[in-house]
C-alpha positions in Angstrom: -35.2 12.0 -20.3 -33.2 13.4 -17.6 -29.4 12.7 -16.8 -29.2 11.8 -21.0 -26.2 12.9 -21.9 -26.9 15.0 -25.3 -25.1 13.0 -27.7 -26.0 9.7 -26.4 -29.0 8.8 -27.7 -29.3 10.4 -31.7 -31.6 9.9 -34.7 -29.8 9.7 -37.8 -31.2 12.2 -40.2 -30.9 10.2 -43.4 -33.6 7.7 -41.7 -35.4 10.4 -41.7 -38.6 10.7 -44.4 -36.3 12.1 -46.8 -39.5 13.9 -48.7 -40.9 15.5 -45.0 -37.6 16.0 -43.5 -38.6 19.2 -41.5 -41.5 18.0 -40.0 -39.0 14.8 -39.2 -37.0 17.0 -37.3 -40.1 18.3 -35.7 -41.4 15.5 -34.3 -37.6 14.2 -33.1 -38.0 17.8 -30.9 -41.1 16.8 -29.5 -40.0 13.0 -28.7 -37.2 14.9 -26.7 -33.6 14.0 -28.5 -31.1 16.4 -27.6 -29.2 16.2 -30.9 -28.9 14.8 -34.6 -26.7 12.6 -36.0 -25.9 14.2 -39.6 -24.3 12.0 -42.2 -22.8 14.2 -44.6 -21.5 11.7 -48.1 -20.0 12.7 -51.4 -21.4 9.6 -53.5 -17.6 8.6 -54.1 -16.0 7.8 -50.8 -19.1 5.7 -50.1 -22.4 4.5 -52.8 -24.8 6.7 -51.4 -25.9 10.2 -51.1 -29.2 10.2 -49.7 -29.1 13.9 -48.6 -27.1 16.6 -49.9 -24.9 19.3 -48.4 -27.6 22.4 -49.3 -30.3 20.7 -47.6 -28.6 19.8 -44.4 -28.1 24.1 -44.5 -31.2 24.6 -44.9 -32.4 22.5 -42.2 -29.7 23.6 -39.5 -31.6 26.9 -39.8 -34.9 24.9 -39.0 -33.8 23.4 -36.1 -32.5 24.6 -32.6 -30.8 20.9 -32.4 -27.2 21.0 -32.3 -25.8 18.9 -35.6 -23.2 16.2 -34.5 -21.7 15.7 -38.3 -20.1 12.5 -39.3 -18.2 13.3 -42.7 -17.6 10.5 -45.6 -15.8 12.1 -48.9 -13.1 11.8 -50.5 -12.6 15.6 -49.9 -12.7 16.1 -46.4 -11.4 19.5 -46.3 -14.1 20.9 -48.5 -17.0 19.2 -47.2 -15.3 20.6 -43.6 -15.4 23.7 -45.0 -19.3 23.9 -45.9 -20.2 22.2 -42.5 -18.7 24.8 -41.0 -21.3 26.9 -41.9 -24.3 25.3 -40.2 -21.7 26.0 -36.8 -22.3 22.2 -35.7 -21.7 20.4 -32.5 -18.9 18.8 -33.7 -17.5 17.5 -36.6 -15.9 13.5 -37.6 -14.4 12.2 -40.8 -13.5 9.5 -42.3 -9.7 8.1 -42.0 -9.1 5.9 -44.4 -8.9 8.3 -47.6 -7.3 11.7 -45.8 -3.6 12.2 -46.7 -3.6 15.2 -44.3 -5.6 13.9 -41.3 -3.9 16.2 -38.6 -4.3 19.1 -40.9 -8.2 18.2 -40.7 -8.9 18.2 -37.1 -6.7 21.0 -36.9 -9.0 22.7 -39.6 -12.3 22.0 -37.4 -10.7 22.7 -34.1 -9.0 26.1 -35.2 -13.0 26.7 -35.4 -13.8 26.0 -32.2 -15.1 23.0 -32.4 -14.9 19.2 -31.2 -12.8 17.2 -33.9 -13.3 13.4 -34.2 -12.4 11.0 -36.6 -14.2 7.6 -38.2 -13.2 4.4 -38.6 -14.7 1.4 -40.8 -14.7 -2.2 -39.5 -11.7 -2.8 -41.5 -9.5 -0.6 -40.3 -7.2 -1.4 -37.7 -6.6 1.1 -34.6 -2.9 0.5 -34.4 -2.7 1.7 -38.5 -4.0 5.3 -36.6 -3.4 5.0 -33.1 -1.3 8.3 -33.4 -4.2 10.1 -35.2 -6.8 8.8 -32.4 -4.6 10.2 -29.5 -5.2 13.5 -31.1 -8.8 13.2 -31.9 -11.6 14.7 -29.4 -14.0 11.6 -29.8 -14.2 8.5 -31.9 -16.6 7.1 -34.1 -17.1 3.7 -34.9 -18.8 2.0 -38.2 -20.3 -1.5 -37.8 -21.3 -1.6 -41.7 -19.1 -0.4 -44.1 -19.9 3.9 -44.6 -22.8 4.1 -47.4 -24.3 0.8 -47.0 -27.4 1.5 -44.4 -29.9 0.8 -46.7 -28.4 -2.6 -48.6 -30.2 -5.0 -46.0 -27.9 -7.9 -46.8 -24.9 -5.9 -45.4 -24.3 -7.6 -42.0 -22.4 -6.8 -38.5 -19.3 -9.2 -39.2 -17.0 -7.6 -36.8 -16.4 -8.5 -33.2 -17.7 -5.1 -32.0 -17.4 -6.3 -28.2 -13.6 -6.7 -28.6 -13.1 -3.8 -31.0 -15.0 -1.5 -28.4 -12.9 -3.0 -25.4 -9.8 -1.8 -27.3 -10.8 1.6 -28.5 -11.9 2.6 -24.9 -8.2 1.2 -23.9 -6.3 3.3 -26.3 -8.6 6.2 -25.8 -8.3 6.1 -22.2 -4.8 5.6 -21.8 -3.7 9.5 -22.3 -6.8 10.8 -22.2 -9.6 9.4 -20.6 -13.6 10.2 -21.0 -13.3 10.7 -24.9 -16.9 9.4 -26.6 -17.0 6.6 -28.4 -20.0 6.6 -31.0 -21.4 2.9 -32.2 -23.0 3.7 -36.0 -24.6 1.3 -38.0 -26.8 -1.6 -37.1 -27.7 -0.3 -33.9 -30.9 -1.9 -32.1 -32.1 -1.4 -28.1 -30.3 -4.4 -27.1 -26.8 -2.7 -28.2 -27.8 0.4 -26.5 -27.5 -1.9 -23.3 -24.8 -4.1 -23.9 -22.0 -1.9 -25.8 -22.8 1.1 -23.5 -21.6 -1.2 -20.7 -18.0 -2.2 -22.8 -17.1 1.4 -22.9 -19.5 3.0 -25.9 -21.3 6.6 -24.8 -23.0 7.3 -27.9 -25.6 5.7 -29.9 -26.7 6.4 -33.8 -30.5 5.2 -34.0 -31.7 3.9 -37.5 -34.6 1.4 -38.9 -33.4 -1.2 -35.8 -34.3 1.1 -32.8 -35.0 4.9 -33.1 -36.8 4.0 -36.4 -38.2 0.6 -35.5 -41.7 2.1 -35.2 -43.8 5.2 -36.1 -44.2 6.1 -32.2 -40.7 8.3 -32.2 -41.4 9.7 -28.0 -41.6 6.0 -27.6 -38.3 4.4 -29.4 -36.4 7.5 -28.1 -37.7 6.3 -24.0 -36.9 2.6 -24.6 -33.5 3.6 -26.3 -32.5 6.0 -23.1 -34.1 3.7 -20.8 -31.8 0.7 -22.1 -28.8 3.0 -22.5 -29.4 4.0 -18.5 -29.6 0.0 -17.0 -27.5 -0.8 -14.8 
């Protein structure tokens, strides 16, 4: 759809049929998506390991769609090194267990790639405010990292207030940076949270994968995104 930014509406690769991953990505290409959200987990930071790093590396050779990578790991330095082999469009990492977040941002930027940070729902902005000021973009989790497959894991935070606070902090020094919303995103969320300052949405089972018609799902999500 015209006028939709490259990263605006992204299918989450780990929500695909993982036994037919290449075919699934081609379906999204045909649907018109412009980027893919790639969750890289280590099985330790979060209790999930749906796809290994080598699988993503092979997949990167089979599609021209840019990868927007989200690392959830206890060893961000190593995973960043591996992800850089895929020449992704950008990389973010969870801030909670990183002892040298400034170093990790430099590591990504030195490779010529935009660097972002991701925050779990319970991580307060004030605890990482200096880091947020250095980031090229921000990802906000609505559920605990790695719990996407847990049906009982619900969104319990005031997301509207959190987005407004994030937008205010980001725009105070460098306006225009993206805010990605990840976890339990519905079609209605895309419309409502967009109006509050979120700019990118990761689609899973409640939006982009809500039916088997990927083209219809994507076009509907784009329409919600563009709604005034």
